[in-house]
C-alpha positions in Angstrom: 15.9 -10.4 -29.5 18.4 -12.3 -27.5 17.2 -12.4 -23.9 18.6 -13.7 -20.6 16.2 -14.4 -17.7 17.6 -14.5 -14.2 15.7 -16.6 -11.7 13.6 -19.5 -12.9 10.8 -19.5 -10.4 7.2 -18.8 -11.4 7.8 -15.4 -12.9 11.1 -16.2 -14.5 10.1 -19.6 -15.9 6.9 -18.3 -17.4 8.5 -15.1 -18.8 11.3 -17.2 -20.3 9.0 -19.7 -22.0 6.5 -17.1 -23.2 9.2 -14.9 -24.7 10.8 -17.9 -26.4 7.4 -18.8 -27.8 7.1 -15.3 -29.1 10.1 -15.7 -31.3 13.0 -14.6 -29.1 16.1 -16.5 -28.2 16.1 -17.0 -24.4 18.7 -18.2 -21.9 17.4 -18.9 -18.4 19.9 -18.4 -15.6 19.6 -19.9 -12.1 21.8 -21.0 -9.3 19.8 -24.1 -8.7 21.2 -27.0 -10.9 17.9 -28.9 -10.6 16.0 -26.1 -12.4 18.7 -26.0 -15.1 18.5 -29.7 -15.6 14.7 -29.6 -15.8 14.8 -27.0 -18.5 17.4 -29.0 -20.4 15.1 -31.9 -20.5 12.2 -29.7 -21.7 10.4 -29.7 -18.3 9.1 -26.7 -16.4 10.5 -26.1 -12.9 7.0 -25.1 -11.7 3.5 -26.5 -11.9 1.3 -24.1 -13.9 -1.4 -24.3 -16.5 0.2 -24.7 -20.1 3.7 -24.1 -18.9 4.8 -27.8 -19.2 3.7 -28.0 -22.9 5.1 -24.6 -23.7 8.5 -25.3 -22.1 8.8 -28.6 -23.9 8.0 -26.9 -27.2 10.5 -24.0 -26.9 13.3 -26.2 -25.6 12.8 -28.7 -28.5 12.9 -25.8 -31.0 16.1 -24.4 -29.5 14.5 -21.1 -28.5 15.1 -21.7 -24.7 18.0 -23.2 -22.8 19.3 -22.7 -19.2 22.6 -22.2 -17.5 24.3 -21.2 -14.3 26.9 -19.1 -16.2 26.1 -15.5 -15.6 29.0 -14.0 -17.7 28.2 -16.4 -20.6 24.5 -15.5 -20.5 25.3 -11.7 -20.5 27.8 -12.1 -23.3 25.3 -13.9 -25.6 22.3 -11.6 -25.0 21.3 -8.0 -25.3 18.7 -7.7 -22.6 18.3 -9.3 -19.2 15.1 -9.8 -17.2 15.7 -10.1 -13.4 13.1 -12.3 -11.8 14.7 -13.3 -8.5 12.7 -13.4 -5.3 12.3 -10.6 -2.8 10.9 -12.4 0.3 9.6 -10.8 3.4 11.6 -10.8 6.7 9.6 -11.6 9.9 9.2 -7.9 10.6 7.7 -7.3 7.1 10.7 -5.7 5.6 11.7 -6.7 2.0 14.8 -8.7 1.5 16.9 -7.5 -1.5 19.7 -10.0 -1.0 19.1 -11.9 -4.2 18.6 -8.7 -6.2 21.9 -7.3 -4.9 23.7 -10.5 -5.6 22.5 -10.7 -9.2 23.2 -7.0 -9.8 26.7 -7.5 -8.7 27.2 -10.5 -10.9 25.7 -8.8 -14.0 27.7 -5.7 -13.3 30.9 -7.7 -13.3 29.9 -9.4 -16.5 29.1 -6.1 -18.2 32.7 -4.9 -17.5 34.0 -7.2 -20.1 31.3 -6.7 -22.7 31.1 -4.4 -25.7 27.8 -3.0 -26.9 24.8 -1.7 -24.9 23.1 -4.2 -22.6 19.7 -3.4 -20.9 18.9 -4.8 -17.4 15.2 -5.0 -16.7 14.0 -5.7 -13.1 10.8 -7.7 -12.9 11.1 -8.5 -9.2 8.7 -6.8 -6.8 10.6 -4.1 -4.9 9.8 -0.9 -3.1 10.0 2.5 -4.8 13.5 3.8 -5.0 15.2 0.3 -4.8 16.3 0.4 -8.4 17.7 3.9 -8.4 19.1 4.0 -4.9 20.4 0.5 -4.5 20.7 -1.6 -7.6 21.9 1.0 -10.2 24.9 2.0 -7.9 25.8 -1.7 -7.5 25.7 -2.2 -11.3 27.8 0.9 -11.9 30.3 0.1 -9.3 30.7 -3.5 -10.5 30.9 -2.7 -14.2 32.7 0.6 -14.1 30.0 1.9 -16.5 27.3 4.6 -16.2 23.6 3.8 -16.3 22.0 5.3 -19.4 25.2 5.4 -21.4 27.2 2.2 -20.6 24.1 0.1 -20.0 20.3 0.5 -19.9 18.1 0.0 -16.9 14.3 -0.4 -16.6 11.7 -1.6 -14.1 9.0 -3.9 -15.6 6.7 -5.3 -12.9 4.8 -8.4 -13.7 1.1 -9.0 -13.2 1.0 -12.7 -13.5 -1.4 -14.8 -11.4 -0.2 -18.2 -10.3 -2.5 -20.7 -12.1 -3.2 -18.5 -15.1 0.3 -16.9 -15.6 0.8 -18.0 -19.2 -2.6 -16.7 -20.2 -1.8 -13.5 -18.2 1.5 -13.0 -20.1 -0.2 -13.1 -23.5 -3.3 -11.2 -22.4 -2.0 -8.6 -19.9 -4.3 -5.9 -18.5 -1.5 -3.4 -18.9 2.3 -3.2 -19.5 4.2 -0.9 -17.1 7.7 0.2 -18.1 9.7 2.3 -15.7 12.5 3.6 -17.8 15.8 5.1 -16.7 16.1 6.6 -20.2 14.1 6.4 -23.5 16.4 3.8 -25.1 15.9 1.4 -22.1 12.2 1.9 -22.4 12.3 1.2 -26.1 14.1 -2.1 -25.5 11.5 -3.3 -23.0 8.6 -2.2 -25.2 9.9 -4.3 -28.0 9.6 -7.4 -25.9 5.8 -7.1 -25.7 5.1 -5.7 -29.1 1.7 -6.9 -30.3 0.3 -7.8 -26.9 -3.0 -6.3 -25.8 -3.5 -3.8 -23.0 -2.3 -0.2 -22.5 1.4 0.5 -22.2 2.6 2.9 -19.5 6.1 4.4 -19.8 6.7 6.0 -16.4 9.6 6.9 -14.0 11.1 3.8 -12.4 9.8 4.5 -8.9 6.2 4.8 -10.3 6.6 1.4 -11.9 7.9 0.0 -8.7 4.9 1.4 -6.8 2.2 0.2 -9.2 2.8 -3.5 -8.2 2.2 -2.6 -4.6 -0.9 -0.5 -5.4 -2.3 -3.5 -7.3 -1.7 -6.1 -4.7 -2.8 -3.9 -1.8 -6.1 -3.2 -3.6 -6.5 -6.9 -4.4 -6.1 -7.8 -0.7 -8.4 -4.9 0.3 -11.1 -6.2 -2.1 -10.9 -9.7 -0.7 -11.0 -8.6 2.9 -13.9 -6.2 2.1 -15.9 -9.0 0.5 -15.2 -11.4 3.4 -16.2 -8.9 6.1 -19.4 -8.1 4.2 -20.0 -11.9 4.0 -19.4 -12.3 7.7 -22.0 -9.6 8.5 -24.5 -11.0 6.1 -24.2 -14.5 7.6 -24.7 -13.1 11.1 -27.8 -11.3 9.9 -29.2 -14.3 8.0 -28.6 -13.0 4.5 -27.0 -14.6 1.4 -23.9 -12.5 0.9 -23.5 -13.6 -2.7 -26.9 -12.2 -3.5 -25.9 -8.9 -1.9 -22.6 -8.8 -3.8 -24.4 -9.6 -7.1 -26.2 -6.4 -6.7 -23.1 -4.6 -5.5 -21.1 -5.8 -8.6 -23.8 -4.7 -11.0 -22.9 -1.0 -10.3 -20.2 -0.2 -12.9 -20.6 3.6 -12.4 -19.4 3.8 -8.8 -18.6 0.4 -7.3 -16.5 -1.4 -10.0 -15.1 1.6 -11.7 -12.4 4.3 -11.3 -14.8 6.3 -9.0 -13.2 7.3 -5.7 -9.8 5.9 -6.6 -8.0 9.2 -7.1 -6.0 10.4 -4.0 -7.5 13.6 -2.6 -9.1 14.9 0.6 -11.0 13.0 3.2 -14.6 11.9 2.6 -17.6 13.3 4.4 -21.3 14.1 3.9 -24.5 12.9 5.3 -24.1 9.3 4.1 -20.7 7.7 4.1 -19.6 8.4 7.7 -23.1 7.7 9.2 -23.5 4.5 7.3 -20.1 3.2 8.0 -20.7 3.8 11.7 -24.0 2.0 11.5 -22.6 -1.0 9.7 -19.7 -1.4 12.1 -22.2 -1.1 15.0 -24.4 -3.8 13.5 -21.4 -6.0 13.2 -20.3 -5.5 16.8 -23.8 -6.1 18.0 -23.8 -9.4 16.1 -20.4 -10.2 17.6 -18.7 -10.1 14.2 -15.1 -8.7 14.0 -14.7 -6.4 11.1 -11.2 -4.8 11.5 -11.1 -3.5 7.9 -14.4 -1.7 8.1 -13.8 -0.6 11.6 -10.7 1.3 10.5 -12.1 3.1 7.5 -13.2 6.1 9.6 -10.0 6.3 11.6 -8.1 6.2 8.3 -10.2 9.0 7.0 -9.5 11.0 10.2 -5.8 10.5 9.8 -6.0 12.0 6.3 -7.8 15.0 7.6 -5.0 15.3 10.2 -2.4 15.3 7.4 -4.2 18.3 5.8 -4.2 20.2 9.1 -0.5 19.5 9.7 0.3 20.9 6.2 -1.4 24.2 7.2 0.4 24.4 10.5 3.7 23.6 8.9 3.2 26.6 6.5 4.0 29.0 9.4 1.4 31.7 8.9 -1.8 32.4 10.9 -3.6 34.1 7.9 -5.4 31.3 6.1 -7.9 31.3 3.2 -10.1 28.2 2.8 -11.5 27.7 -0.7 -14.4 25.3 -0.5 -16.5 24.3 2.5 -19.2 21.8 1.4 -18.4 18.1 1.5 -18.1 17.8 -2.3 -18.5 20.2 -5.3 -21.8 21.2 -6.6 -23.7 21.1 -3.3 -24.2 23.3 -0.2 -24.3 20.3 2.1 -22.0 20.9 5.0 -22.9 17.9 7.2 -19.8 16.1 8.2 -17.8 17.9 5.6 -14.1 17.4 6.2 -13.5 21.0 5.2 -15.8 22.2 8.0 -13.8 20.0 10.4 -10.6 21.5 9.1 -12.0 25.0 9.5 -13.1 24.2 13.0 -9.7 22.9 14.0 -8.0 26.0 12.5 -10.3 28.4 14.4 -9.7 26.4 17.6 -6.0 26.9 17.2 -6.4 30.6 16.7 -5.9 30.9 13.0 -7.2 34.0 11.2 -9.5 32.3 8.7 -11.6 33.4 5.7 -13.7 31.1 3.6 -15.0 31.2 0.1 -17.5 28.6 -1.4 -19.7 29.7 -4.3 -22.4 27.2 -3.3 -22.6 28.1 0.4 -24.7 31.1 1.6 -25.7 31.3 5.2 -29.1 32.7 4.4 -30.0 29.7 2.2 -28.9 27.0 4.6 -31.8 25.3 6.3 -32.9 22.3 8.3 -30.4 19.7 9.4 -27.7 21.4 7.3 -28.1 24.7 9.1 -28.3 23.0 12.5 -25.1 21.2 11.8 -23.1 24.2 10.8 -24.5 26.3 13.6 -23.2 23.7 16.1 -19.8 23.5 14.4 -19.1 27.0 13.1 -21.5 29.3 14.8 -19.7 32.4 13.4 -19.6 31.2 9.8 -21.3 34.4 8.7 -18.2 36.4 9.9 -15.9 34.0 8.0 -17.6 33.6 4.7 -16.8 35.9 1.8 -18.6 36.1 -1.6 -15.4 36.9 -3.4 -12.5 34.4 -4.0 -10.2 37.4 -4.7 -11.0 38.9 -1.3 -10.1 35.6 0.5 -6.9 35.4 -1.5 -6.0 39.0 -0.5 -6.5 38.1 3.1 -4.5 34.9 3.1 -0.8 34.0 3.3 -1.8 30.3 3.1 -4.4 29.2 0.6 -6.1 25.8 1.3 -7.8 24.6 -1.9 -10.8 22.4 -1.3 -12.6 22.9 -4.6 -12.1 23.6 -8.3 -14.6 26.4 -8.7 -13.8 28.6 -11.7 -13.6 31.7 -9.5 -11.1 30.0 -7.3 -8.9 28.9 -10.3 -9.0 32.4 -11.6 -8.1 33.9 -8.3 -5.1 31.6 -7.9 -3.6 33.1 -11.0 -2.7 36.0 -8.7 -1.5 33.9 -5.8 2.1 35.0 -6.2 4.4 33.5 -3.6 1.6 32.5 -1.2 1.7 29.0 0.1 -0.9 26.8 -1.7 -2.1 23.6 0.0 -3.9 21.6 -2.7 -6.5 19.1 -1.4 -8.2 18.4 -4.7 -5.3 18.3 -7.2 -5.7 21.5 -9.2 -5.7 21.2 -13.1 -2.2 22.6 -13.2 -0.9 20.7 -10.2 1.9 19.1 -12.2 3.3 22.5 -13.1 2.7 24.0 -9.7 4.7 21.1 -8.1 7.9 22.8 -9.3 7.2 25.9 -7.1 8.4 25.8 -3.5 5.2 27.3 -2.1 3.0 24.5 -3.4 2.2 21.3 -1.7 -0.4 18.6 -2.6 -2.1 16.2 -0.2 -1.0 12.8 -1.5 0.9 13.8 -4.6 
């Protein structure tokens, strides 16, 4: 393919050289004459493993050249990758100045071009930036319509500085946010033959995946560092602790717990987090990340409560009460907390949980529920259908088969989904349905 790459920083320079090495004809575009001159001499504008040799090779073969001429680059290519910077402002907001400028220039160049051209945004940008800001600029400047007059896609990069060439050829995944199928096809063709799963998703989903990745990477580093600080204060070797932690591929280094849903609870997580944070404070170790896990959890519970209050009816059915499916453990269950808050605000509440029977509760579990919901026996029903009949608002905290069956007759009742029901994607089209976090 004939490709133009706008912005010859780390992402653009590596993308241009790697695509040229893959057999494409590539034109790099940048406003900086020094970068253009370096490329012309077969030198990379950035310091990076393998990029110097790769750039020299593809420039020598004629597969890569550079220019400042936007219109010329657009006229000679069929697809453009936008790799300009999106720096942070002092207040944390994202600057889209360079994106807007290049979109304007490309749009103007498209006005005089025949044939379909696809613009692919590789720059990191917040969800909605492409659809709400950049596409209107392109359409206004070109006089064409996205999807018919030109293609648009979002293709976030996952290149680490220091190993970016290797990451390009061995990606963990390829994410294509497509405005239309033809645009997605054009991007997919760029990476044909590379390993890793390909995700073709809406543009805003693609924009968000980059932020999800980087936020989690920062979270992991901060988590490891705080555990290290606590271990050091307690006289432990943190690396030995983390060796054991990392060996667990079932729960720790795995997809476990990484699906948005309701708040966590139970007899272990809240208690142990409180204990660890207390130990850190006692050792005079600041752990802001760990200290804010429980407040974050509390905020998520509050979101669920606000969804119920926003529904506008006092008759509520709560499906699920234990802290997770398959158990009758009610200790520190967020559903118990939600029920307590609703009762405290005067809601007419009925509860169904196939695993919870007041007569079978015992020990600390029974003591806990008697202190939080002393009238649970009056609220519990052994029939999901009876709870549904009572409720105008159904709060779904489990996926018990009886609950799923009862919901088939929910009609126009409000459904507040805390667990992402199996048919959540279909239900999202109905005005009475709302999911917590999706």
